[in-house]
KEKE-3310 file (N, C-alpha, C; in steps of 0.2 Angstrom, whole numbers, plus 5000, padded with zeros to 4 digits):
npx = (5376:5373:5370:5371:5369:5374:5372:5370:5355:5356:5369:5372:5368:5357:5361:5373:5368:5361:5371:5377:5367:5366:5379:5381:5370:5361:5347:5340:5334:5325:5319:5314:5310:5301:5291:5288:5281:5270:5264:5262:5253:5242:5239:5233:5244:5253:5247:5248:5262:5266:5263:5271:5284:5285:5288:5300:5301:5302:5295:5285:5294:5288:5281:5291:5299:5291:5288:5301:5305:5295:5300:5313:5312:5308:5309:5316:5327:5336:5350:5356:5354:5353:5352:5345:5342:5338:5343:5336:5336:5342:5334:5327:5339:5342:5330:5330:5342:5337:5326:5334:5342:5332:5329:5340:5350:5362:5370:5382:5391:5392:5391:5397:5394:5403:5401:5403:5393:5389:5390:5380:5368:5370:5370:5357:5350:5355:5350:5336:5335:5340:5332:5318:5309:5305:5307:5296:5303:5315:5322:5329:5325:5318:5329:5337:5330:5329:5343:5345:5337:5344:5356:5352:5344:5349:5363:5368:5366:5377:5388:5383:5385:5398:5403:5400:5410:5408:5407:5412:5420:5418:5424:5412:5413:5421:5421:5407:5411:5423:5419:5411:5420:5428:5418:5416:5429:5428:5418:5424:5433)
npy = (4823:4817:4803:4792:4775:4764:4750:4734:4724:4714:4717:4721:4733:4737:4730:4736:4749:4747:4745:4758:4766:4762:4765:4778:4785:4789:4790:4777:4778:4767:4764:4752:4746:4756:4755:4741:4742:4749:4740:4730:4736:4737:4747:4758:4763:4753:4741:4744:4745:4732:4724:4729:4727:4713:4709:4713:4726:4745:4756:4771:4787:4799:4795:4789:4800:4809:4802:4800:4814:4818:4811:4815:4827:4825:4824:4813:4813:4822:4819:4815:4806:4790:4785:4772:4763:4773:4787:4779:4782:4793:4804:4804:4807:4820:4826:4824:4831:4844:4845:4844:4855:4865:4864:4867:4857:4844:4830:4821:4811:4798:4781:4767:4750:4738:4722:4705:4699:4686:4680:4686:4679:4668:4674:4679:4667:4662:4671:4670:4656:4657:4667:4671:4679:4679:4688:4692:4695:4688:4678:4669:4672:4684:4691:4692:4700:4711:4715:4718:4729:4737:4739:4745:4756:4761:4761:4770:4782:4784:4791:4804:4807:4805:4816:4826:4824:4816:4803:4787:4771:4754:4738:4726:4712:4709:4704:4708:4716:4721:4728:4738:4744:4750:4759:4767:4773:4781:4790:4797:4803)
npz = (5077:5061:5051:5037:5033:5021:5009:5002:5003:5018:5022:5034:5040:5049:5060:5063:5065:5076:5086:5086:5091:5104:5108:5105:5108:5098:5086:5077:5061:5053:5038:5034:5046:5050:5040:5042:5054:5050:5042:5052:5060:5051:5043:5030:5022:5026:5021:5007:5006:5010:5000:4990:4996:4998:4985:4983:4979:4979:4990:4987:4983:4989:5000:5008:5010:5017:5029:5034:5036:5046:5057:5059:5064:5077:5095:5099:5090:5094:5097:5086:5071:5063:5047:5039:5026:5018:5010:4995:4982:4969:4968:4981:4989:4985:4989:5002:5006:5003:5012:5024:5023:5023:5037:5043:5045:5043:5034:5041:5039:5027:5026:5017:5018:5012:5004:5000:4988:4986:4998:5004:5002:5010:5023:5023:5023:5035:5044:5043:5047:5060:5067:5077:5073:5058:5043:5030:5018:5019:5009:4996:4983:4984:4989:4977:4969:4977:4977:4964:4962:4972:4965:4953:4957:4970:4972:4963:4970:4978:4971:4972:4986:4987:4979:4988:4997:5009:5009:5015:5015:5022:5026:5025:5027:5038:5055:5066:5076:5072:5060:5067:5074:5064:5058:5069:5069:5057:5060:5071:5064)
capx = (5379:5368:5374:5368:5372:5373:5375:5365:5352:5360:5376:5373:5366:5353:5366:5378:5364:5359:5377:5378:5361:5368:5386:5382:5364:5358:5341:5340:5327:5326:5313:5311:5306:5295:5286:5285:5277:5264:5261:5259:5247:5237:5237:5232:5251:5256:5244:5251:5269:5267:5262:5277:5290:5285:5290:5307:5301:5303:5289:5286:5298:5284:5279:5297:5302:5286:5289:5308:5304:5292:5304:5319:5311:5306:5314:5321:5332:5341:5357:5358:5350:5356:5347:5346:5337:5335:5339:5337:5337:5345:5328:5327:5344:5341:5324:5333:5346:5333:5323:5339:5344:5327:5329:5347:5353:5366:5372:5389:5395:5389:5396:5395:5396:5403:5401:5403:5386:5387:5390:5373:5363:5371:5368:5350:5347:5356:5346:5330:5335:5341:5328:5311:5304:5307:5304:5293:5308:5321:5322:5334:5321:5317:5335:5339:5326:5331:5350:5344:5334:5349:5361:5348:5342:5352:5370:5369:5366:5384:5392:5380:5388:5406:5405:5400:5416:5406:5406:5417:5418:5420:5423:5407:5415:5424:5417:5403:5415:5428:5415:5409:5427:5429:5413:5418:5435:5426:5414:5428:5439)
capy = (4820:4813:4798:4787:4768:4761:4744:4730:4720:4709:4720:4722:4740:4737:4728:4742:4755:4746:4747:4765:4768:4761:4768:4785:4788:4791:4786:4774:4778:4762:4765:4746:4745:4760:4752:4735:4744:4751:4734:4727:4740:4736:4754:4759:4763:4746:4736:4745:4744:4725:4721:4731:4724:4706:4707:4716:4733:4750:4761:4778:4792:4804:4792:4788:4807:4812:4798:4802:4821:4818:4808:4819:4833:4823:4825:4807:4813:4827:4817:4813:4801:4785:4783:4765:4761:4779:4787:4773:4784:4800:4809:4804:4810:4827:4828:4824:4837:4850:4845:4845:4862:4869:4863:4869:4851:4841:4823:4822:4805:4792:4775:4761:4744:4734:4715:4700:4698:4679:4679:4689:4674:4664:4678:4679:4661:4661:4676:4666:4650:4659:4672:4669:4684:4679:4693:4689:4696:4684:4672:4670:4675:4691:4695:4693:4706:4717:4716:4721:4736:4741:4741:4749:4763:4764:4762:4777:4787:4784:4796:4810:4809:4805:4823:4830:4823:4813:4795:4782:4764:4750:4731:4723:4705:4707:4702:4713:4720:4725:4733:4743:4748:4754:4764:4772:4777:4786:4795:4801:4807)
capz = (5071:5057:5047:5033:5032:5014:5008:4999:5008:5021:5023:5041:5041:5055:5066:5065:5068:5083:5090:5086:5095:5111:5110:5104:5110:5092:5085:5071:5057:5048:5034:5034:5052:5050:5036:5045:5059:5047:5040:5058:5062:5046:5040:5022:5020:5028:5016:5001:5007:5011:4993:4986:4999:4997:4979:4983:4976:4983:4991:4983:4986:4992:5006:5012:5012:5023:5035:5037:5039:5053:5063:5059:5068:5084:5101:5100:5086:5096:5098:5080:5067:5058:5042:5037:5021:5015:5003:4990:4975:4969:4969:4988:4991:4983:4993:5009:5006:5003:5018:5029:5022:5026:5044:5045:5047:5038:5035:5043:5036:5023:5026:5013:5021:5006:5006:4994:4987:4986:5005:5007:5002:5016:5028:5023:5025:5042:5048:5042:5051:5067:5070:5079:5069:5051:5039:5023:5013:5020:5005:4990:4977:4985:4989:4971:4967:4981:4975:4957:4964:4975:4960:4948:4960:4976:4971:4960:4975:4981:4969:4975:4992:4985:4977:4994:5001:5015:5009:5017:5014:5027:5024:5029:5028:5044:5061:5068:5080:5067:5056:5071:5075:5058:5057:5074:5067:5052:5064:5075:5060)
cpx = (5373:5372:5369:5372:5370:5375:5369:5361:5356:5367:5377:5372:5363:5357:5370:5374:5363:5365:5378:5373:5363:5374:5386:5375:5360:5351:5342:5333:5328:5319:5310:5307:5300:5289:5283:5280:5270:5260:5258:5253:5241:5234:5236:5239:5254:5253:5247:5259:5271:5267:5269:5284:5290:5288:5297:5307:5302:5296:5291:5290:5294:5282:5285:5299:5297:5287:5296:5308:5301:5296:5310:5318:5308:5311:5319:5327:5337:5348:5360:5354:5355:5351:5349:5340:5335:5341:5341:5337:5340:5340:5327:5332:5344:5335:5326:5337:5342:5329:5328:5341:5338:5326:5336:5351:5358:5367:5380:5394:5390:5393:5393:5398:5396:5404:5401:5396:5384:5386:5383:5368:5364:5369:5360:5347:5349:5351:5339:5330:5336:5336:5321:5306:5307:5303:5301:5298:5314:5321:5326:5331:5320:5324:5338:5336:5328:5338:5349:5341:5340:5354:5358:5347:5346:5359:5372:5369:5373:5388:5389:5384:5396:5407:5404:5406:5414:5405:5413:5415:5421:5419:5418:5408:5418:5419:5412:5407:5420:5424:5413:5415:5428:5424:5414:5424:5433:5422:5418:5433:5437)
cpy = (4816:4809:4794:4781:4766:4754:4740:4727:4715:4711:4721:4730:4741:4735:4733:4748:4754:4747:4754:4769:4768:4765:4775:4789:4792:4787:4783:4775:4773:4762:4758:4744:4749:4757:4745:4737:4746:4745:4730:4730:4740:4742:4753:4759:4756:4741:4737:4743:4736:4722:4723:4727:4717:4704:4710:4723:4738:4754:4768:4783:4797:4801:4791:4795:4810:4808:4800:4809:4822:4816:4812:4825:4831:4824:4819:4808:4819:4826:4815:4807:4797:4784:4777:4763:4767:4784:4781:4776:4791:4805:4810:4808:4818:4830:4829:4830:4843:4850:4847:4853:4867:4869:4865:4863:4849:4834:4824:4817:4800:4786:4769:4755:4739:4726:4711:4698:4690:4677:4682:4683:4669:4668:4678:4673:4659:4665:4673:4660:4652:4663:4669:4674:4684:4684:4689:4690:4692:4678:4674:4674:4682:4695:4696:4699:4712:4719:4720:4728:4740:4743:4746:4756:4766:4765:4768:4783:4789:4790:4803:4812:4809:4813:4828:4829:4819:4806:4792:4775:4759:4743:4727:4715:4703:4705:4709:4718:4724:4730:4739:4747:4753:4760:4769:4777:4782:4791:4799:4805:4814)
cpz = (5067:5052:5042:5032:5025:5014:5005:5005:5011:5023:5030:5044:5048:5061:5068:5068:5075:5088:5091:5091:5102:5113:5109:5105:5104:5091:5078:5067:5052:5044:5034:5040:5052:5046:5039:5050:5056:5045:5046:5061:5057:5043:5033:5019:5021:5023:5009:5001:5007:5004:4989:4989:4998:4990:4978:4980:4981:4984:4989:4987:4991:4999:5011:5014:5018:5029:5038:5040:5045:5058:5064:5064:5076:5089:5101:5095:5088:5096:5091:5077:5063:5053:5039:5032:5017:5015:4999:4983:4975:4971:4977:4991:4991:4988:5000:5010:5007:5009:5024:5029:5025:5034:5047:5048:5041:5039:5036:5039:5033:5023:5022:5016:5015:5008:4999:4994:4988:4994:5008:5007:5008:5022:5029:5026:5033:5046:5048:5047:5059:5071:5072:5075:5062:5047:5032:5018:5014:5016:4999:4984:4978:4986:4982:4968:4970:4979:4968:4958:4967:4969:4955:4951:4966:4975:4968:4964:4978:4978:4971:4981:4991:4983:4983:4998:5008:5015:5011:5016:5020:5024:5028:5030:5034:5049:5062:5072:5076:5063:5061:5073:5070:5057:5063:5072:5062:5056:5068:5071:5059)
residu = (MET:ASN:ILE:ILE:LEU:PHE:GLY:PRO:PRO:GLY:ALA:GLY:LYS:GLY:THR:GLN:ALA:GLU:LYS:LEU:VAL:VAL:GLU:ARG:SER:MET:VAL:GLN:LEU:SER:THR:GLY:ASP:MET:LEU:ARG:ALA:GLU:ILE:SER:ASN:ASN:THR:ASP:LEU:GLY:ILE:GLN:ALA:LYS:GLU:ILE:MET:ASP:THR:GLY:GLY:LEU:VAL:SER:ASP:ASP:ILE:MET:ILE:LYS:MET:ILE:GLU:SER:ARG:PHE:GLY:SER:ASP:GLU:ALA:LYS:ASN:GLY:VAL:ILE:LEU:ASP:GLY:PHE:PRO:ARG:THR:VAL:LYS:GLN:ALA:GLU:ALA:LEU:ASP:GLU:MET:LEU:THR:GLN:ASN:GLN:LEU:VAL:ILE:ASN:HIS:VAL:ILE:GLU:ILE:SER:VAL:ASP:GLU:ASN:ALA:LEU:PHE:GLU:ARG:ILE:GLU:ARG:ARG:ALA:ASN:GLU:SER:ASP:ASN:VAL:ARG:ASP:ASP:ASP:ASN:ALA:GLU:VAL:LEU:ARG:GLN:ARG:LEU:LYS:VAL:TYR:HIS:ASP:ASN:THR:ALA:PRO:VAL:LEU:PRO:PHE:TYR:ARG:LYS:LYS:GLY:ILE:LEU:SER:GLN:VAL:ASP:GLY:MET:MET:SER:ILE:GLU:GLU:VAL:ALA:LYS:ASN:ILE:ASN:GLU:VAL:LEU:ASP:SER)
# end
C-alpha cells in the first residue's frame, strides 16, 4: 500500500508517518528528511536546498522527483511507502503519477490532515522549545512563508487526488492517538 500524507507545515504528517512505519512496516519517504540529510552531508544539493529551505521556498521539481523515484524502487519500499512532503505541486503529482504508472505502482490513499492554522504557530513554537534537534525552519516567520507556499502551490494538488477518488480528510486537531486511529480507519476501508 502506498499513501500520501498532506497538510500544512506542522500538521503532524511526520508524527503520523512514524506511527505507520511501526504499525504497518511501511517506509516513510519524507522529502524534508531526505533534504536535511543532504544538507547534513554538505552535498551540492544540500547547500542549494538549505538556502531555499531557510527562506521557506520549495526545492525544484526535478530534484524532488529524482530523489523520490530512486527511493521508491528500493528494497526498503517493498511493504509500501508513505510520502510525506511530496508531491507539493500539481506538476509533481502528475510526474509522480507517470513514474508510478511506468513502474506499475499506484497511490492507494491520499490523506489530508486538516488543522487550525493559528494552532500551527503554537505547535511550531512548542516543537522548537521541546526538541533537542531544533530545525532552522522552526520559527514563526518561516512558518508564515511556508503556509503561503502551501496554499499557493500545494493545496491545489488536493483536487487532483479528489478527482481520482482517493482523497480522505482527517481532523488533525485531535490527539495524536485519535488522528492515528482515523488514519488507520481510512487505510482499512
